[in-house]
TIKE-13484 format. One record per residue (C-alpha): y, x, z; residue number from 1; residue in one letter. Coordinates in steps of 0.25 Angstrom, whole numbers, plus 5000, padded with zeros to 4 digits. Each point is the difference from the previous one (the first is absolute). Layout:
<sites>
<site v="Y" u="X" w="Z" seq="NUM" type="a"/>
...
</sites>
This chain:
<sites>
<site v="5146" u="5329" w="5313" seq="1" type="m"/>
<site v="5002" u="5004" w="5014" seq="2" type="m"/>
<site v="5006" u="5012" w="5005" seq="3" type="k"/>
<site v="4991" u="5009" w="5008" seq="4" type="s"/>
<site v="5002" u="5000" w="5015" seq="5" type="p"/>
<site v="5005" u="5015" w="4999" seq="6" type="s"/>
<site v="5011" u="4995" w="4991" seq="7" type="k"/>
<site v="5004" u="4987" w="5008" seq="8" type="i"/>
<site v="5001" u="5010" w="5013" seq="9" type="y"/>
<site v="5009" u="5010" w="4992" seq="10" type="l"/>
<site v="5008" u="4990" w="4996" seq="11" type="l"/>
<site v="5002" u="4993" w="5013" seq="12" type="m"/>
<site v="5003" u="5013" w="5006" seq="13" type="m"/>
<site v="5011" u="5003" w="4990" seq="14" type="a"/>
<site v="5007" u="4987" w="5004" seq="15" type="l"/>
<site v="4998" u="5003" w="5014" seq="16" type="v"/>
<site v="5007" u="5013" w="4997" seq="17" type="a"/>
<site v="5011" u="4994" w="4993" seq="18" type="s"/>
<site v="5004" u="4991" w="5011" seq="19" type="f"/>
<site v="5000" u="5011" w="5011" seq="20" type="l"/>
<site v="5009" u="5008" w="4991" seq="21" type="l"/>
<site v="5010" u="4989" w="4997" seq="22" type="a"/>
<site v="5000" u="4996" w="5015" seq="23" type="s"/>
<site v="5004" u="5014" w="5003" seq="24" type="c"/>
<site v="5011" u="4999" w="4990" seq="25" type="g"/>
<site v="4993" u="5009" w="4990" seq="26" type="i"/>
<site v="4999" u="4996" w="4987" seq="27" type="v"/>
<site v="4997" u="5006" w="4986" seq="28" type="g"/>
<site v="5006" u="5014" w="4997" seq="29" type="g"/>
<site v="5001" u="5002" w="5016" seq="30" type="g"/>
<site v="5012" u="4993" w="5003" seq="31" type="t"/>
<site v="5003" u="4995" w="5014" seq="32" type="t"/>
<site v="5007" u="4989" w="5005" seq="33" type="t"/>
<site v="5010" u="5003" w="5011" seq="34" type="v"/>
<site v="5007" u="4988" w="5008" seq="35" type="k"/>
<site v="5014" u="5001" w="5006" seq="36" type="i"/>
<site v="5006" u="4991" w="5009" seq="37" type="g"/>
<site v="5013" u="4995" w="5000" seq="38" type="l"/>
<site v="5007" u="4993" w="5012" seq="39" type="l"/>
<site v="5012" u="4991" w="4994" seq="40" type="s"/>
<site v="5008" u="4991" w="5007" seq="41" type="p"/>
<site v="4996" u="4987" w="4992" seq="42" type="q"/>
<site v="5005" u="4992" w="5012" seq="43" type="t"/>
<site v="5011" u="5002" w="5010" seq="44" type="g"/>
<site v="5014" u="5005" w="5001" seq="45" type="p"/>
<site v="5000" u="5010" w="4988" seq="46" type="i"/>
<site v="4990" u="4991" w="4990" seq="47" type="a"/>
<site v="5011" u="5002" w="4990" seq="48" type="v"/>
<site v="4997" u="5014" w="4999" seq="49" type="y"/>
<site v="4986" u="4999" w="4998" seq="50" type="a"/>
<site v="4998" u="4999" w="4985" seq="51" type="p"/>
<site v="5009" u="5012" w="4998" seq="52" type="g"/>
<site v="4989" u="5008" w="5009" seq="53" type="f"/>
<site v="4989" u="4993" w="4993" seq="54" type="e"/>
<site v="5005" u="5004" w="4986" seq="55" type="d"/>
<site v="5003" u="5016" w="5004" seq="56" type="a"/>
<site v="4985" u="4999" w="5006" seq="57" type="a"/>
<site v="4995" u="4995" w="4986" seq="58" type="n"/>
<site v="5008" u="5010" w="4992" seq="59" type="v"/>
<site v="4994" u="5011" w="5008" seq="60" type="a"/>
<site v="4986" u="4995" w="4999" seq="61" type="v"/>
<site v="5002" u="4997" w="4984" seq="62" type="s"/>
<site v="5004" u="5015" w="4999" seq="63" type="g"/>
<site v="4989" u="5005" w="5008" seq="64" type="l"/>
<site v="4989" u="4993" w="4992" seq="65" type="n"/>
<site v="5006" u="5006" w="4987" seq="66" type="e"/>
<site v="5001" u="5013" w="5005" seq="67" type="a"/>
<site v="4986" u="5002" w="5005" seq="68" type="n"/>
<site v="4987" u="4998" w="4993" seq="69" type="d"/>
<site v="4990" u="5002" w="5013" seq="70" type="d"/>
<site v="5007" u="4989" w="5009" seq="71" type="y"/>
<site v="5004" u="4985" w="4999" seq="72" type="v"/>
<site v="5010" u="4996" w="5010" seq="73" type="f"/>
<site v="5001" u="4986" w="5005" seq="74" type="e"/>
<site v="5010" u="4996" w="5008" seq="75" type="l"/>
<site v="4998" u="4989" w="5011" seq="76" type="i"/>
<site v="5013" u="4991" w="5005" seq="77" type="v"/>
<site v="5000" u="4993" w="5013" seq="78" type="v"/>
<site v="5012" u="4995" w="5008" seq="79" type="d"/>
<site v="5005" u="5007" w="5012" seq="80" type="s"/>
<site v="5009" u="4989" w="5004" seq="81" type="g"/>
<site v="5009" u="5010" w="5006" seq="82" type="c"/>
<site v="4992" u="4998" w="5013" seq="83" type="d"/>
<site v="4992" u="5009" w="5007" seq="84" type="g"/>
<site v="4989" u="4991" w="5003" seq="85" type="t"/>
<site v="4998" u="4994" w="4987" seq="86" type="q"/>
<site v="5001" u="5014" w="4993" seq="87" type="a"/>
<site v="4989" u="5004" w="5009" seq="88" type="a"/>
<site v="4991" u="4989" w="4996" seq="89" type="t"/>
<site v="5005" u="5003" w="4986" seq="90" type="s"/>
<site v="4996" u="5014" w="5001" seq="91" type="a"/>
<site v="4985" u="4997" w="5006" seq="92" type="q"/>
<site v="4999" u="4992" w="4987" seq="93" type="s"/>
<site v="5004" u="5012" w="4991" seq="94" type="l"/>
<site v="4990" u="5009" w="5009" seq="95" type="i"/>
<site v="4989" u="4990" w="4998" seq="96" type="d"/>
<site v="5003" u="4999" w="4985" seq="97" type="s"/>
<site v="4998" u="5016" w="4999" seq="98" type="g"/>
<site v="5014" u="5006" w="4998" seq="99" type="v"/>
<site v="5000" u="5015" w="5001" seq="100" type="v"/>
<site v="5015" u="4999" w="5005" seq="101" type="g"/>
<site v="5011" u="4990" w="5003" seq="102" type="i"/>
<site v="5015" u="4999" w="4995" seq="103" type="v"/>
<site v="5009" u="4995" w="5010" seq="104" type="g"/>
<site v="5004" u="4992" w="5006" seq="105" type="a"/>
<site v="5015" u="4998" w="4998" seq="106" type="a"/>
<site v="5003" u="4995" w="5013" seq="107" type="c"/>
<site v="5000" u="5009" w="5012" seq="108" type="s"/>
<site v="4993" u="4991" w="5009" seq="109" type="g"/>
<site v="4989" u="4996" w="4989" seq="110" type="a"/>
<site v="4998" u="5015" w="4998" seq="111" type="t"/>
<site v="4998" u="5003" w="5014" seq="112" type="l"/>
<site v="4989" u="4987" w="5001" seq="113" type="g"/>
<site v="4993" u="5005" w="4989" seq="114" type="a"/>
<site v="4998" u="5014" w="5003" seq="115" type="i"/>
<site v="4995" u="4995" w="5013" seq="116" type="a"/>
<site v="4987" u="4995" w="4992" seq="117" type="v"/>
<site v="5000" u="5010" w="4988" seq="118" type="a"/>
<site v="5001" u="5012" w="5008" seq="119" type="a"/>
<site v="4986" u="4997" w="5009" seq="120" type="p"/>
<site v="4995" u="4997" w="4986" seq="121" type="a"/>
<site v="5003" u="5013" w="4994" seq="122" type="g"/>
<site v="5010" u="4995" w="4990" seq="123" type="v"/>
<site v="5014" u="5007" w="4997" seq="124" type="p"/>
<site v="5012" u="4992" w="4998" seq="125" type="m"/>
<site v="5012" u="5004" w="4992" seq="126" type="v"/>
<site v="5012" u="4991" w="5003" seq="127" type="s"/>
<site v="5010" u="4998" w="4989" seq="128" type="y"/>
<site v="5012" u="4994" w="5009" seq="129" type="a"/>
<site v="4998" u="5000" w="5016" seq="130" type="s"/>
<site v="5011" u="5008" w="5005" seq="131" type="t"/>
<site v="4999" u="4997" w="5016" seq="132" type="s"/>
<site v="5000" u="5013" w="5008" seq="133" type="p"/>
<site v="4988" u="4994" w="5007" seq="134" type="a"/>
<site v="4992" u="5003" w="4988" seq="135" type="i"/>
<site v="5001" u="5015" w="5002" seq="136" type="s"/>
<site v="4993" u="4999" w="5015" seq="137" type="t"/>
<site v="4989" u="4989" w="4997" seq="138" type="a"/>
<site v="4987" u="5003" w="5005" seq="139" type="d"/>
<site v="4994" u="5001" w="4985" seq="140" type="d"/>
<site v="4989" u="5012" w="5002" seq="141" type="d"/>
<site v="5009" u="5006" w="4987" seq="142" type="g"/>
<site v="4996" u="4989" w="4990" seq="143" type="y"/>
<site v="5015" u="4995" w="4999" seq="144" type="l"/>
<site v="5010" u="5005" w="4990" seq="145" type="f"/>
<site v="5013" u="4996" w="4995" seq="146" type="r"/>
<site v="5009" u="5004" w="4988" seq="147" type="v"/>
<site v="5012" u="4995" w="5006" seq="148" type="v"/>
<site v="5008" u="5006" w="5010" seq="149" type="p"/>
<site v="5002" u="4995" w="5015" seq="150" type="s"/>
<site v="5011" u="4991" w="5004" seq="151" type="d"/>
<site v="5004" u="5011" w="5009" seq="152" type="a"/>
<site v="5007" u="5005" w="4988" seq="153" type="q"/>
<site v="5005" u="4988" w="4994" seq="154" type="q"/>
<site v="5007" u="4996" w="5012" seq="155" type="s"/>
<site v="5009" u="5012" w="4999" seq="156" type="v"/>
<site v="5002" u="4997" w="4985" seq="157" type="a"/>
<site v="5004" u="4986" w="5003" seq="158" type="l"/>
<site v="5010" u="5004" w="5010" seq="159" type="a"/>
<site v="5007" u="5009" w="4991" seq="160" type="d"/>
<site v="5001" u="4989" w="4990" seq="161" type="v"/>
<site v="5006" u="4991" w="5010" seq="162" type="v"/>
<site v="5011" u="5010" w="5004" seq="163" type="k"/>
<site v="5003" u="5005" w="4985" seq="164" type="s"/>
<site v="5003" u="4985" w="4997" seq="165" type="m"/>
<site v="5010" u="5001" w="5011" seq="166" type="g"/>
<site v="4994" u="4992" w="5010" seq="167" type="d"/>
<site v="4998" u="5003" w="5014" seq="168" type="s"/>
<site v="4997" u="4988" w="5009" seq="169" type="n"/>
<site v="4987" u="4994" w="4994" seq="170" type="p"/>
<site v="4991" u="4989" w="5006" seq="171" type="a"/>
<site v="4985" u="5004" w="4998" seq="172" type="v"/>
<site v="4990" u="4987" w="4999" seq="173" type="l"/>
<site v="4986" u="5008" w="5000" seq="174" type="f"/>
<site v="4985" u="4993" w="5000" seq="175" type="m"/>
<site v="4993" u="5004" w="5012" seq="176" type="t"/>
<site v="4987" u="5004" w="4991" seq="177" type="n"/>
<site v="4996" u="5015" w="5000" seq="178" type="d"/>
<site v="5009" u="5001" w="4987" seq="179" type="y"/>
<site v="5012" u="4993" w="5006" seq="180" type="g"/>
<site v="5000" u="5006" w="5014" seq="181" type="a"/>
<site v="4998" u="5015" w="4996" seq="182" type="g"/>
<site v="5011" u="5000" w="4989" seq="183" type="l"/>
<site v="5009" u="4991" w="5009" seq="184" type="g"/>
<site v="4999" u="5010" w="5012" seq="185" type="e"/>
<site v="5002" u="5012" w="4992" seq="186" type="n"/>
<site v="5012" u="4994" w="4991" seq="187" type="f"/>
<site v="5006" u="4998" w="5013" seq="188" type="k"/>
<site v="4999" u="5013" w="5005" seq="189" type="a"/>
<site v="5005" u="5005" w="4987" seq="190" type="a"/>
<site v="5012" u="4991" w="4999" seq="191" type="m"/>
<site v="5006" u="5003" w="5014" seq="192" type="g"/>
<site v="5007" u="4985" w="5003" seq="193" type="s"/>
<site v="4996" u="4987" w="4996" seq="194" type="l"/>
<site v="5007" u="4987" w="5001" seq="195" type="c"/>
<site v="4987" u="4993" w="5005" seq="196" type="t"/>
<site v="4985" u="5001" w="4997" seq="197" type="e"/>
<site v="4990" u="4989" w="5000" seq="198" type="i"/>
<site v="4985" u="5000" w="4999" seq="199" type="g"/>
<site v="4992" u="4988" w="4993" seq="200" type="y"/>
<site v="4987" u="4997" w="4997" seq="201" type="d"/>
<site v="5000" u="4999" w="4984" seq="202" type="p"/>
<site v="4987" u="4989" w="5001" seq="203" type="t"/>
<site v="5005" u="4988" w="4992" seq="204" type="e"/>
<site v="5004" u="4989" w="5011" seq="205" type="g"/>
<site v="5002" u="5011" w="5011" seq="206" type="s"/>
<site v="5015" u="5003" w="4998" seq="207" type="y"/>
<site v="5012" u="4992" w="4998" seq="208" type="d"/>
<site v="5009" u="5006" w="4987" seq="209" type="a"/>
<site v="5012" u="4992" w="5005" seq="210" type="s"/>
<site v="5000" u="5006" w="5013" seq="211" type="t"/>
<site v="4998" u="5014" w="4996" seq="212" type="l"/>
<site v="5013" u="4999" w="4991" seq="213" type="a"/>
<site v="5008" u="4993" w="5009" seq="214" type="q"/>
<site v="4997" u="5012" w="5010" seq="215" type="a"/>
<site v="5006" u="5009" w="4990" seq="216" type="v"/>
<site v="5012" u="4992" w="4997" seq="217" type="v"/>
<site v="5003" u="4997" w="5014" seq="218" type="d"/>
<site v="4999" u="5015" w="5003" seq="219" type="g"/>
<site v="5012" u="5003" w="4990" seq="220" type="g"/>
<site v="4991" u="5011" w="4993" seq="221" type="c"/>
<site v="5006" u="5006" w="4988" seq="222" type="d"/>
<site v="4985" u="5001" w="4993" seq="223" type="s"/>
<site v="4986" u="4996" w="5003" seq="224" type="v"/>
<site v="4988" u="5009" w="4997" seq="225" type="v"/>
<site v="4987" u="4992" w="4998" seq="226" type="l"/>
<site v="4987" u="5007" w="5002" seq="227" type="i"/>
<site v="4992" u="4987" w="4995" seq="228" type="s"/>
<site v="4990" u="4996" w="4990" seq="229" type="y"/>
<site v="5004" u="4992" w="4987" seq="230" type="a"/>
<site v="4997" u="4986" w="5006" seq="231" type="t"/>
<site v="5008" u="5002" w="5013" seq="232" type="d"/>
<site v="5011" u="5008" w="4994" seq="233" type="g"/>
<site v="5003" u="4990" w="4990" seq="234" type="a"/>
<site v="5001" u="4988" w="5010" seq="235" type="a"/>
<site v="5010" u="5009" w="5009" seq="236" type="i"/>
<site v="5008" u="5004" w="4989" seq="237" type="m"/>
<site v="5001" u="4986" w="4996" seq="238" type="e"/>
<site v="5005" u="4996" w="5013" seq="239" type="e"/>
<site v="5010" u="5012" w="5001" seq="240" type="l"/>
<site v="5006" u="4994" w="4987" seq="241" type="l"/>
<site v="4999" u="4985" w="5005" seq="242" type="s"/>
<site v="5008" u="5005" w="5013" seq="243" type="q"/>
<site v="5011" u="5007" w="4993" seq="244" type="g"/>
<site v="4996" u="5015" w="5003" seq="245" type="f"/>
<site v="5008" u="5009" w="4991" seq="246" type="s"/>
<site v="4995" u="5013" w="5006" seq="247" type="g"/>
<site v="4991" u="5011" w="4992" seq="248" type="s"/>
<site v="4984" u="4996" w="4999" seq="249" type="l"/>
<site v="4992" u="5012" w="5000" seq="250" type="y"/>
<site v="4984" u="5001" w="5001" seq="251" type="g"/>
<site v="4988" u="5010" w="4999" seq="252" type="a"/>
<site v="4989" u="5001" w="4990" seq="253" type="d"/>
<site v="4994" u="4986" w="5004" seq="254" type="g"/>
<site v="5012" u="4994" w="4991" seq="255" type="l"/>
<site v="5002" u="5011" w="4991" seq="256" type="a"/>
<site v="4994" u="4993" w="4986" seq="257" type="d"/>
<site v="5005" u="4990" w="4991" seq="258" type="a"/>
<site v="4988" u="4990" w="5002" seq="259" type="a"/>
<site v="5007" u="4998" w="5013" seq="260" type="l"/>
<site v="5009" u="4990" w="4993" seq="261" type="t"/>
<site v="4988" u="4990" w="4999" seq="262" type="q"/>
<site v="5000" u="4998" w="5015" seq="263" type="s"/>
<site v="5013" u="4993" w="5000" seq="264" type="f"/>
<site v="5005" u="4985" w="4998" seq="265" type="t"/>
<site v="5014" u="5006" w="4998" seq="266" type="d"/>
<site v="4999" u="5013" w="4994" seq="267" type="v"/>
<site v="5016" u="5003" w="5001" seq="268" type="a"/>
<site v="4997" u="5003" w="5015" seq="269" type="a"/>
<site v="4994" u="5013" w="4994" seq="270" type="v"/>
<site v="5012" u="5005" w="4993" seq="271" type="d"/>
<site v="5006" u="5013" w="5006" seq="272" type="g"/>
<site v="4986" u="5004" w="5007" seq="273" type="l"/>
<site v="4997" u="5015" w="5001" seq="274" type="v"/>
<site v="4987" u="5004" w="5003" seq="275" type="a"/>
<site v="4992" u="5014" w="5001" seq="276" type="t"/>
<site v="4986" u="5002" w="4994" seq="277" type="k"/>
<site v="4992" u="5014" w="5000" seq="278" type="p"/>
<site v="5005" u="5008" w="4987" seq="279" type="r"/>
<site v="4989" u="5001" w="4989" seq="280" type="p"/>
<site v="5005" u="5015" w="4999" seq="281" type="g"/>
<site v="5005" u="5009" w="4988" seq="282" type="e"/>
<site v="4996" u="4997" w="4986" seq="283" type="s"/>
<site v="4986" u="5005" w="4996" seq="284" type="s"/>
<site v="4989" u="4997" w="4990" seq="285" type="t"/>
<site v="4993" u="4992" w="5010" seq="286" type="a"/>
<site v="5011" u="4992" w="5003" seq="287" type="k"/>
<site v="5005" u="4996" w="4986" seq="288" type="s"/>
<site v="4985" u="4998" w="4996" seq="289" type="s"/>
<site v="4998" u="4990" w="5010" seq="290" type="f"/>
<site v="5013" u="4993" w="4999" seq="291" type="e"/>
<site v="4998" u="4998" w="4985" seq="292" type="t"/>
<site v="4986" u="4995" w="5001" seq="293" type="a"/>
<site v="5005" u="4991" w="5012" seq="294" type="y"/>
<site v="5011" u="4995" w="4992" seq="295" type="a"/>
<site v="4991" u="4998" w="4989" seq="296" type="a"/>
<site v="4991" u="4991" w="5008" seq="297" type="a"/>
<site v="5013" u="4992" w="5003" seq="298" type="g"/>
<site v="5004" u="5006" w="5014" seq="299" type="g"/>
<site v="5013" u="5005" w="5005" seq="300" type="n"/>
<site v="5002" u="5014" w="5000" seq="301" type="p"/>
<site v="5009" u="4998" w="5012" seq="302" type="e"/>
<site v="4990" u="4992" w="5008" seq="303" type="g"/>
<site v="4999" u="5003" w="5014" seq="304" type="i"/>
<site v="4986" u="5009" w="5003" seq="305" type="y"/>
<site v="4995" u="4999" w="4986" seq="306" type="t"/>
<site v="5000" u="5015" w="4998" seq="307" type="n"/>
<site v="4993" u="5002" w="5014" seq="308" type="e"/>
<site v="4989" u="4990" w="4998" seq="309" type="t"/>
<site v="4997" u="5007" w="4985" seq="310" type="f"/>
<site v="5001" u="5013" w="5008" seq="311" type="d"/>
<site v="4990" u="4995" w="5011" seq="312" type="a"/>
<site v="4989" u="4994" w="4991" seq="313" type="v"/>
<site v="5000" u="5014" w="4992" seq="314" type="n"/>
<site v="4998" u="5008" w="5012" seq="315" type="l"/>
<site v="4988" u="4991" w="5005" seq="316" type="v"/>
<site v="4995" u="5002" w="4986" seq="317" type="a"/>
<site v="5001" u="5015" w="5000" seq="318" type="a"/>
<site v="4994" u="5001" w="5013" seq="319" type="a"/>
<site v="4988" u="4993" w="4997" seq="320" type="v"/>
<site v="4999" u="5009" w="4987" seq="321" type="m"/>
<site v="5002" u="5014" w="5008" seq="322" type="a"/>
<site v="4991" u="4995" w="5012" seq="323" type="d"/>
<site v="4987" u="5009" w="5003" seq="324" type="s"/>
<site v="4997" u="4994" w="5015" seq="325" type="n"/>
<site v="5001" u="4986" w="4999" seq="326" type="d"/>
<site v="5013" u="5000" w="5008" seq="327" type="d"/>
<site v="5013" u="4999" w="4994" seq="328" type="l"/>
<site v="5008" u="5005" w="5010" seq="329" type="r"/>
<site v="5000" u="5014" w="4997" seq="330" type="d"/>
<site v="5003" u="4997" w="4985" seq="331" type="d"/>
<site v="5012" u="4992" w="5003" seq="332" type="l"/>
<site v="5006" u="5011" w="5009" seq="333" type="v"/>
<site v="4996" u="5009" w="4988" seq="334" type="s"/>
<site v="5006" u="4992" w="4990" seq="335" type="l"/>
<site v="5012" u="4996" w="5007" seq="336" type="g"/>
<site v="5006" u="5014" w="5001" seq="337" type="s"/>
<site v="5012" u="5000" w="4990" seq="338" type="s"/>
<site v="4993" u="4987" w="4993" seq="339" type="y"/>
<site v="5009" u="4998" w="4988" seq="340" type="d"/>
<site v="5001" u="4984" w="4999" seq="341" type="g"/>
<site v="5008" u="4990" w="4994" seq="342" type="a"/>
<site v="5006" u="4998" w="5014" seq="343" type="s"/>
<site v="5004" u="5015" w="5001" seq="344" type="g"/>
<site v="4993" u="5013" w="5005" seq="345" type="v"/>
<site v="4993" u="4997" w="5013" seq="346" type="h"/>
<site v="4992" u="5009" w="5010" seq="347" type="t"/>
<site v="4993" u="4994" w="5013" seq="348" type="f"/>
<site v="5003" u="5004" w="5013" seq="349" type="d"/>
<site v="4990" u="5001" w="5011" seq="350" type="s"/>
<site v="5003" u="4984" w="5002" seq="351" type="n"/>
<site v="4998" u="4997" w="4985" seq="352" type="g"/>
<site v="5015" u="4999" w="5000" seq="353" type="d"/>
<site v="5009" u="5004" w="4988" seq="354" type="v"/>
<site v="5014" u="5005" w="5001" seq="355" type="p"/>
<site v="5005" u="4991" w="4988" seq="356" type="g"/>
<site v="5011" u="5004" w="4991" seq="357" type="t"/>
<site v="5013" u="4991" w="5007" seq="358" type="g"/>
<site v="5003" u="4986" w="4997" seq="359" type="y"/>
<site v="5006" u="4992" w="4989" seq="360" type="e"/>
<site v="5013" u="4993" w="5004" seq="361" type="i"/>
<site v="4998" u="4986" w="4992" seq="362" type="c"/>
<site v="5010" u="4988" w="5000" seq="363" type="e"/>
<site v="5001" u="4985" w="4995" seq="364" type="f"/>
<site v="5011" u="4996" w="4992" seq="365" type="s"/>
<site v="4998" u="4986" w="4999" seq="366" type="g"/>
<site v="4985" u="4998" w="4997" seq="367" type="a"/>
<site v="5001" u="5014" w="4992" seq="368" type="n"/>
<site v="4993" u="5012" w="5007" seq="369" type="f"/>
<site v="5002" u="5014" w="4998" seq="370" type="s"/>
<site v="4999" u="5013" w="5006" seq="371" type="c"/>
<site v="5011" u="5010" w="4997" seq="372" type="s"/>
<site v="5001" u="5009" w="5011" seq="373" type="k"/>
<site v="4990" u="5008" w="5010" seq="374" type="i"/>
<site v="4999" u="5007" w="5013" seq="375" type="w"/>
<site v="4993" u="5013" w="5002" seq="376" type="t"/>
<site v="4999" u="5008" w="5014" seq="377" type="s"/>
<site v="5007" u="5011" w="4994" seq="378" type="s"/>
<site v="5011" u="4994" w="4992" seq="379" type="g"/>
<site v="5001" u="4985" w="5007" seq="380" type="g"/>
<site v="5006" u="4989" w="4991" seq="381" type="v"/>
<site v="5004" u="5003" w="4986" seq="382" type="s"/>
<site v="5000" u="4995" w="4986" seq="383" type="g"/>
<site v="4986" u="5002" w="4992" seq="384" type="k"/>
</sites>
């Protein structure tokens, strides 16, 4: 028996309504799908750290979905390439896919490239690892935030570490990108005097690791500070070992992760490297909860910027749930006032920056990586 026209019409309308609700991310029970983008350096000079960032972000999303019945959070991961141009293209693809906010990028140049696309589109970004001082003054219309301190502070910490180890005549090899140039210039000011300083383009094929190492050896420097990423830093350290350099090795956050060893052909070259990275902060419920969940997922709790990635995802999600005017900037500012996260207690200033909680001082003993000391602005270098 045929259905009457009125019943067919009602059935069709019901199907159309279901489709429209699903398209808007609303399904049975009033659940709303929220897409959050992640700019991850899956290729490029810090690709070895990308799995850690992505695992931390996924831990955050899993926790959000377990804790909230009214929302379904979805993570969309794209490759930043640690490059401004590629990050801009990737940010546009995230915007086109409907993300409400972007977590990232890691490399400072990538973050600056991405925000040039995201800000005009009204999509906020919360970086988990970009430390260049240039981030503070970026033309971002208030859409750019970060949960790591500026390298204006890391440079002081790194200089204090070098001096505390008894070295006074370091060479500085720094990348000429946004991250390297900013940290290099600030380190020079904090250190006061250098054996030599050389800038180089970290793009593969654009630098000669042998020549850079030879300049350190020929200069008679007692130490070398590498403001580098994983790939180029490993190549330079291998050349320093090959050329018989016996001085101290120092690095900044671009080298402060156990995964760095994956970039070496001869892992013996990393032995003795001392590197700084932002400190996650004092013990807290948020920190211990994340680190327990992250370890259970197979992550290394001492991995670089994993706590920060977790916090950045949660901040974007919390802003969405608090939003009442379709503009997440004011919500992020409000939430970022004494925000108690896995990476510490953060308060955004007018530039979207945070003061941080100091730096961990880490060392490679052979291929083993550990962080046994800290630096704070009030106490300098000390044991944990």
